[in-house]
KOLNU-243944 format. One record per residue: residue number from 1; z, x, y of N, C-alpha, C, CB in turn. Coordinates in nm, 3 decimals, padded with zeros to 5 digits, always signed. Atoms other than C-alpha are relative to their C-alpha. Glycine has a CB too. Layout:
[atom NUM, [Z, X, Y], [Z, X, Y], [Z, X, Y], [Z, X, Y]];
...
***
This chain:
[atom 1, [+00.055, +00.069, -00.114], [-00.538, +01.471, -00.265], [+00.102, -00.103, +00.048], [-00.135, -00.067, -00.036]];
[atom 2, [-00.089, +00.100, -00.057], [-00.324, +01.264, -00.032], [-00.078, -00.129, +00.021], [+00.063, +00.051, +00.134]];
[atom 3, [+00.078, +00.123, -00.002], [-00.452, +00.914, -00.091], [+00.040, -00.094, +00.113], [+00.015, -00.071, -00.131]];
[atom 4, [-00.042, +00.092, -00.107], [-00.261, +00.755, +00.196], [+00.003, +00.069, +00.135], [+00.137, -00.057, -00.031]];
[atom 5, [+00.006, -00.070, -00.128], [-00.341, +01.000, +00.473], [-00.063, -00.090, +00.105], [-00.078, +00.131, -00.013]];
[atom 6, [+00.058, +00.076, -00.110], [-00.406, +00.836, +00.806], [-00.123, +00.075, +00.050], [+00.104, -00.023, +00.115]];
[atom 7, [+00.126, -00.060, -00.043], [-00.764, +00.903, +00.907], [-00.029, -00.048, +00.142], [-00.116, -00.037, -00.097]];
[atom 8, [+00.036, +00.035, -00.138], [-00.851, +00.913, +01.276], [-00.146, +00.035, +00.018], [+00.091, +00.075, +00.104]];
[atom 9, [+00.142, -00.021, -00.015], [-01.218, +00.877, +01.355], [-00.052, -00.082, +00.116], [-00.074, -00.034, -00.129]];
[atom 10, [+00.059, +00.073, -00.111], [-01.439, +00.766, +01.639], [-00.123, -00.077, -00.044], [-00.036, +00.095, +00.113]];
[atom 11, [+00.121, +00.067, +00.044], [-01.712, +00.621, +01.422], [+00.021, -00.150, -00.015], [-00.049, +00.059, -00.130]];
[atom 12, [-00.003, +00.147, +00.008], [-01.795, +00.257, +01.360], [+00.096, -00.050, -00.107], [-00.138, -00.054, -00.027]];
[atom 13, [-00.089, +00.047, +00.107], [-01.587, +00.239, +01.042], [+00.143, -00.018, +00.050], [-00.002, +00.096, -00.118]];
[atom 14, [-00.135, +00.016, -00.054], [-01.271, +00.276, +01.253], [+00.024, -00.145, +00.042], [+00.023, +00.095, +00.120]];
[atom 15, [-00.018, +00.139, -00.041], [-01.328, -00.068, +01.398], [+00.010, -00.093, -00.121], [-00.115, -00.044, +00.090]];
[atom 16, [-00.009, +00.079, +00.123], [-01.377, -00.205, +01.045], [+00.144, +00.004, -00.051], [-00.098, +00.054, -00.108]];
[atom 17, [-00.137, -00.012, +00.051], [-01.038, -00.069, +00.938], [+00.101, -00.059, +00.097], [+00.034, +00.147, -00.028]];
[atom 18, [-00.088, +00.065, -00.098], [-00.876, -00.185, +01.260], [-00.004, -00.151, -00.019], [-00.042, +00.038, +00.146]];
[atom 19, [+00.013, +00.144, +00.023], [-01.012, -00.534, +01.192], [+00.071, -00.041, -00.129], [-00.148, -00.041, -00.007]];
[atom 20, [-00.070, +00.031, +00.125], [-00.879, -00.522, +00.835], [+00.151, +00.006, +00.020], [-00.042, +00.098, -00.110]];
[atom 21, [-00.144, -00.007, -00.029], [-00.536, -00.412, +00.957], [+00.045, -00.123, +00.078], [+00.033, +00.127, +00.079]];
[atom 22, [-00.033, +00.121, -00.076], [-00.538, -00.700, +01.207], [+00.000, -00.122, -00.091], [-00.099, -00.020, +00.116]];
[atom 23, [+00.008, +00.112, +00.094], [-00.639, -00.938, +00.928], [+00.123, -00.005, -00.090], [-00.128, +00.011, -00.085]];
[atom 24, [-00.120, -00.007, +00.083], [-00.347, -00.820, +00.712], [+00.120, -00.053, +00.078], [+00.026, +00.145, -00.048]];
[atom 25, [-00.116, +00.038, -00.082], [-00.102, -00.876, +00.998], [-00.007, -00.143, +00.053], [+00.011, +00.095, +00.117]];
[atom 26, [+00.018, +00.132, -00.062], [-00.241, -01.213, +01.103], [+00.056, -00.115, -00.084], [-00.147, -00.025, +00.027]];
[atom 27, [-00.032, +00.125, +00.068], [-00.147, -01.567, +01.014], [-00.129, -00.082, -00.001], [+00.119, -00.078, +00.070]];
[atom 28, [+00.133, +00.061, -00.001], [-00.489, -01.693, +00.911], [+00.004, -00.152, -00.004], [-00.080, +00.050, -00.118]];
[atom 29, [+00.014, +00.145, +00.004], [-00.588, -02.049, +00.977], [-00.059, -00.044, -00.132], [-00.087, -00.049, +00.116]];
[atom 30, [+00.064, +00.029, +00.127], [-00.798, -02.038, +00.663], [+00.009, +00.122, -00.091], [-00.148, -00.043, +00.021]];
[atom 31, [-00.007, -00.113, +00.093], [-00.694, -01.805, +00.380], [-00.133, +00.029, -00.070], [+00.106, -00.026, -00.103]];
[atom 32, [+00.130, -00.022, +00.063], [-01.035, -01.858, +00.217], [-00.094, +00.077, +00.092], [-00.065, -00.133, -00.040]];
[atom 33, [+00.082, -00.073, -00.096], [-01.212, -01.741, +00.533], [+00.050, +00.143, +00.016], [+00.001, -00.072, +00.137]];
[atom 34, [-00.056, -00.135, -00.010], [-00.974, -01.444, +00.555], [-00.040, +00.084, -00.121], [+00.154, -00.007, +00.011]];
[atom 35, [+00.042, -00.072, +00.121], [-01.056, -01.347, +00.195], [-00.146, +00.044, +00.013], [+00.018, -00.088, -00.125]];
[atom 36, [+00.143, -00.032, -00.015], [-01.429, -01.364, +00.266], [-00.021, +00.110, +00.104], [-00.079, -00.126, +00.040]];
[atom 37, [+00.013, -00.102, -00.103], [-01.391, -01.159, +00.583], [+00.047, +00.136, -00.051], [+00.081, -00.040, +00.125]];
[atom 38, [-00.050, -00.126, +00.056], [-01.184, -00.894, +00.402], [-00.103, +00.062, -00.094], [+00.133, -00.022, -00.073]];
[atom 39, [+00.101, -00.051, +00.093], [-01.448, -00.863, +00.132], [-00.120, +00.055, +00.076], [-00.046, -00.111, -00.097]];
[atom 40, [+00.114, -00.045, -00.081], [-01.724, -00.832, +00.392], [+00.033, +00.131, +00.071], [-00.039, -00.109, +00.102]];
[atom 41, [-00.037, -00.121, -00.072], [-01.535, -00.569, +00.592], [+00.011, +00.120, -00.093], [+00.132, -00.021, +00.073]];
[atom 42, [-00.008, -00.111, +00.096], [-01.458, -00.357, +00.284], [-00.140, +00.043, -00.042], [+00.084, -00.042, -00.125]];
[atom 43, [+00.139, -00.034, +00.036], [-01.825, -00.376, +00.184], [-00.068, +00.079, +00.111], [-00.080, -00.128, -00.029]];
[atom 44, [+00.057, -00.073, -00.113], [-01.924, -00.262, +00.533], [+00.053, +00.143, +00.002], [+00.033, -00.071, +00.133]];
[atom 45, [-00.060, -00.133, -00.002], [-01.684, +00.033, +00.512], [-00.057, +00.088, -00.111], [+00.152, -00.009, -00.014]];
[atom 46, [+00.050, -00.075, +00.115], [-01.821, +00.135, +00.173], [-00.150, +00.022, +00.004], [+00.037, -00.072, -00.126]];
[atom 47, [+00.146, -00.005, -00.001], [-02.187, +00.098, +00.268], [-00.057, +00.140, +00.018], [-00.052, -00.088, +00.109]];
[atom 48, [+00.053, -00.134, -00.028], [-02.231, +00.456, +00.389], [+00.053, +00.108, -00.092], [+00.030, +00.036, +00.141]];
[atom 49, [-00.057, -00.100, +00.089], [-02.057, +00.627, +00.099], [-00.066, -00.009, -00.136], [+00.152, -00.017, -00.012]];
[atom 50, [+00.047, +00.009, +00.137], [-02.158, +00.714, -00.250], [+00.108, -00.072, -00.080], [-00.032, +00.142, -00.061]];
[atom 51, [-00.088, +00.096, +00.067], [-01.999, +00.479, -00.498], [+00.075, +00.064, -00.117], [-00.081, -00.118, -00.050]];
[atom 52, [-00.084, -00.063, +00.103], [-01.727, +00.665, -00.687], [+00.094, -00.103, -00.061], [+00.080, +00.118, +00.060]];
[atom 53, [-00.093, +00.090, +00.069], [-01.501, +00.497, -00.940], [+00.132, -00.014, +00.074], [+00.026, +00.049, -00.142]];
[atom 54, [-00.128, +00.007, -00.071], [-01.194, +00.586, -00.737], [-00.009, -00.091, +00.122], [+00.043, +00.140, +00.043]];
[atom 55, [+00.018, +00.087, -00.116], [-01.335, +00.408, -00.432], [-00.003, -00.146, -00.043], [-00.128, +00.036, +00.076]];
[atom 56, [+00.006, +00.138, +00.048], [-01.418, +00.095, -00.627], [+00.136, -00.046, -00.051], [-00.105, -00.013, -00.111]];
[atom 57, [-00.133, +00.035, +00.049], [-01.075, +00.103, -00.792], [+00.095, -00.032, +00.114], [+00.057, +00.113, -00.084]];
[atom 58, [-00.086, +00.025, -00.117], [-00.899, +00.127, -00.455], [-00.041, -00.130, +00.069], [-00.009, +00.117, +00.100]];
[atom 59, [+00.047, +00.123, -00.063], [-01.117, -00.152, -00.314], [+00.042, -00.122, -00.083], [-00.153, +00.002, +00.016]];
[atom 60, [-00.044, +00.110, +00.087], [-01.043, -00.374, -00.615], [+00.149, -00.027, +00.014], [-00.034, +00.030, -00.147]];
[atom 61, [-00.145, +00.016, -00.017], [-00.670, -00.309, -00.576], [+00.031, -00.065, +00.134], [+00.071, +00.137, -00.011]];
[atom 62, [-00.021, +00.064, -00.131], [-00.690, -00.397, -00.206], [-00.029, -00.149, -00.009], [-00.091, +00.066, +00.107]];
[atom 63, [+00.037, +00.142, +00.008], [-00.871, -00.723, -00.280], [+00.100, -00.080, -00.082], [-00.139, -00.015, -00.060]];
[atom 64, [-00.098, +00.071, +00.084], [-00.625, -00.818, -00.555], [+00.128, -00.027, +00.079], [+00.033, +00.083, -00.128]];
[atom 65, [-00.122, +00.020, -00.078], [-00.327, -00.766, -00.325], [-00.024, -00.091, +00.120], [+00.055, +00.134, +00.048]];
[atom 66, [+00.032, +00.087, -00.114], [-00.498, -00.931, -00.028], [-00.012, -00.145, -00.047], [-00.132, +00.046, +00.070]];
[atom 67, [+00.013, +00.135, +00.055], [-00.591, -01.234, -00.243], [+00.137, -00.059, -00.032], [-00.088, +00.001, -00.126]];
[atom 68, [-00.135, +00.047, +00.032], [-00.231, -01.258, -00.366], [+00.076, -00.037, +00.128], [+00.078, +00.107, -00.079]];
[atom 69, [-00.065, +00.029, -00.128], [-00.109, -01.243, -00.006], [-00.052, -00.133, +00.057], [-00.025, +00.115, +00.102]];
[atom 70, [+00.057, +00.126, -00.049], [-00.348, -01.526, +00.090], [+00.050, -00.119, -00.083], [-00.154, +00.005, -00.002]];
[atom 71, [-00.055, +00.106, +00.085], [-00.229, -01.732, -00.210], [+00.144, -00.030, +00.039], [-00.008, +00.041, -00.149]];
[atom 72, [-00.139, +00.021, -00.043], [+00.130, -01.680, -00.097], [+00.006, -00.078, +00.130], [+00.071, +00.135, +00.017]];
[atom 73, [+00.006, +00.074, -00.127], [+00.038, -01.802, +00.250], [-00.036, -00.145, -00.027], [-00.101, +00.064, +00.096]];
[atom 74, [+00.038, +00.138, +00.037], [-00.133, -02.106, +00.095], [+00.119, -00.078, -00.054], [-00.113, +00.002, -00.104]];
[atom 75, [-00.108, +00.069, +00.069], [+00.173, -02.188, -00.114], [+00.127, -00.009, +00.084], [+00.031, +00.071, -00.131]];
[atom 76, [-00.130, -00.007, -00.069], [+00.471, -02.076, +00.096], [-00.008, -00.004, +00.152], [+00.070, +00.124, -00.042]];
[atom 77, [+00.015, -00.001, -00.146], [+00.328, -02.071, +00.448], [+00.006, +00.141, +00.056], [+00.107, -00.086, +00.064]];
[atom 78, [+00.010, -00.131, -00.065], [+00.280, -01.786, +00.693], [+00.135, +00.057, +00.039], [-00.087, -00.011, +00.122]];
[atom 79, [-00.133, -00.051, -00.037], [+00.653, -01.756, +00.759], [+00.080, +00.048, -00.122], [+00.079, -00.109, +00.073]];
[atom 80, [-00.065, -00.047, +00.123], [+00.735, -01.651, +00.399], [+00.053, +00.142, +00.022], [-00.098, -00.005, -00.120]];
[atom 81, [-00.057, -00.134, -00.023], [+00.974, -01.352, +00.423], [-00.055, +00.107, -00.095], [+00.149, -00.006, -00.015]];
[atom 82, [+00.055, -00.096, +00.095], [+00.809, -01.187, +00.120], [-00.136, +00.054, +00.043], [-00.011, -00.064, -00.136]];
[atom 83, [+00.130, -00.048, -00.045], [+00.484, -01.141, +00.312], [+00.006, +00.143, +00.051], [-00.054, -00.091, +00.109]];
[atom 84, [-00.013, -00.137, -00.048], [+00.617, -00.817, +00.460], [-00.030, +00.101, -00.110], [+00.140, +00.023, +00.054]];
[atom 85, [+00.025, -00.089, +00.114], [+00.613, -00.653, +00.117], [-00.148, -00.003, -00.036], [+00.086, -00.041, -00.121]];
[atom 86, [+00.142, +00.011, +00.034], [+00.265, -00.785, +00.045], [-00.087, +00.068, +00.105], [-00.041, -00.148, -00.013]];
[atom 87, [+00.076, -00.068, -00.106], [+00.138, -00.663, +00.382], [+00.008, +00.152, -00.016], [+00.052, -00.042, +00.140]];
[atom 88, [-00.017, -00.144, +00.022], [+00.279, -00.316, +00.308], [-00.090, +00.047, -00.114], [+00.147, +00.033, -00.030]];
[atom 89, [+00.085, -00.036, +00.113], [+00.098, -00.308, -00.026], [-00.147, -00.006, +00.038], [+00.027, -00.091, -00.119]];
[atom 90, [+00.139, +00.010, -00.046], [-00.227, -00.425, +00.132], [-00.036, +00.121, +00.086], [-00.022, -00.130, +00.079]];
[atom 91, [+00.028, -00.116, -00.086], [-00.202, -00.152, +00.395], [-00.010, +00.129, -00.083], [+00.111, +00.015, +00.107]];
[atom 92, [+00.006, -00.118, +00.086], [-00.135, +00.109, +00.124], [-00.138, +00.014, -00.061], [+00.107, -00.008, -00.111]];
[atom 93, [+00.132, -00.007, +00.064], [-00.455, +00.022, -00.063], [-00.111, +00.011, +00.104], [-00.022, -00.122, -00.089]];
[atom 94, [+00.098, -00.013, -00.106], [-00.648, -00.015, +00.262], [-00.008, +00.146, +00.047], [+00.034, -00.092, +00.118]];
[atom 95, [-00.001, -00.142, -00.039], [-00.542, +00.340, +00.358], [-00.070, +00.084, -00.105], [+00.144, +00.050, +00.021]];
[atom 96, [+00.071, -00.072, +00.105], [-00.670, +00.461, +00.021], [-00.151, -00.018, +00.017], [+00.045, -00.048, -00.140]];
[atom 97, [+00.143, +00.027, -00.018], [-01.007, +00.293, +00.076], [-00.051, +00.076, +00.122], [-00.026, -00.153, +00.016]];
[atom 98, [+00.042, -00.068, -00.123], [-01.027, +00.432, +00.430], [-00.012, +00.151, -00.023], [+00.098, -00.030, +00.113]];
[atom 99, [+00.002, -00.144, +00.024], [-00.941, +00.787, +00.321], [-00.117, +00.039, -00.089], [+00.132, +00.046, -00.063]];
[atom 100, [+00.112, -00.030, +00.089], [-01.195, +00.778, +00.039], [-00.133, -00.018, +00.069], [+00.007, -00.088, -00.124]];
[atom 101, [+00.124, +00.022, -00.074], [-01.468, +00.633, +00.260], [-00.027, +00.116, +00.096], [+00.006, -00.132, +00.078]];
[atom 102, [+00.015, -00.109, -00.095], [-01.405, +00.899, +00.521], [-00.034, +00.130, -00.070], [+00.127, +00.017, +00.083]];
[atom 103, [+00.027, -00.126, +00.069], [-01.398, +01.187, +00.273], [-00.138, +00.002, -00.062], [+00.106, +00.025, -00.106]];
[atom 104, [+00.131, +00.005, +00.064], [-01.712, +01.072, +00.098], [-00.115, +00.000, +00.100], [-00.010, -00.124, -00.088]];
[atom 105, [+00.108, +00.004, -00.100], [-01.912, +01.010, +00.415], [-00.018, +00.134, +00.069], [+00.028, -00.108, +00.106]];
[atom 106, [+00.009, -00.132, -00.061], [-01.843, +01.368, +00.530], [-00.070, +00.099, -00.091], [+00.137, +00.050, +00.035]];
[atom 107, [+00.067, -00.092, +00.094], [-02.017, +01.520, +00.227], [-00.145, +00.014, +00.033], [+00.015, -00.048, -00.142]];
***
């Protein structure tokens, strides 16, 4: 299974993933608010799927990397050059969550 396949869809979850991608790319005014929003958006995306271990694992990995990115912003500021790597990792795990949500909701 290709875990990082780009999924194109016209359903409501597309806007959730678009919002998460925008959140990854943004310079949040409040990293704590960004963390809470990311958790809420991932929960919304997962709401219509059955809860497989692989989905929860991908979601946990996304949150861990997103939290680390927010901590880096807190400590080093939004202009930290290492944020590019963290954003790439966040997008990788977000693509896994998106692909799993899409494949599970089609069953």
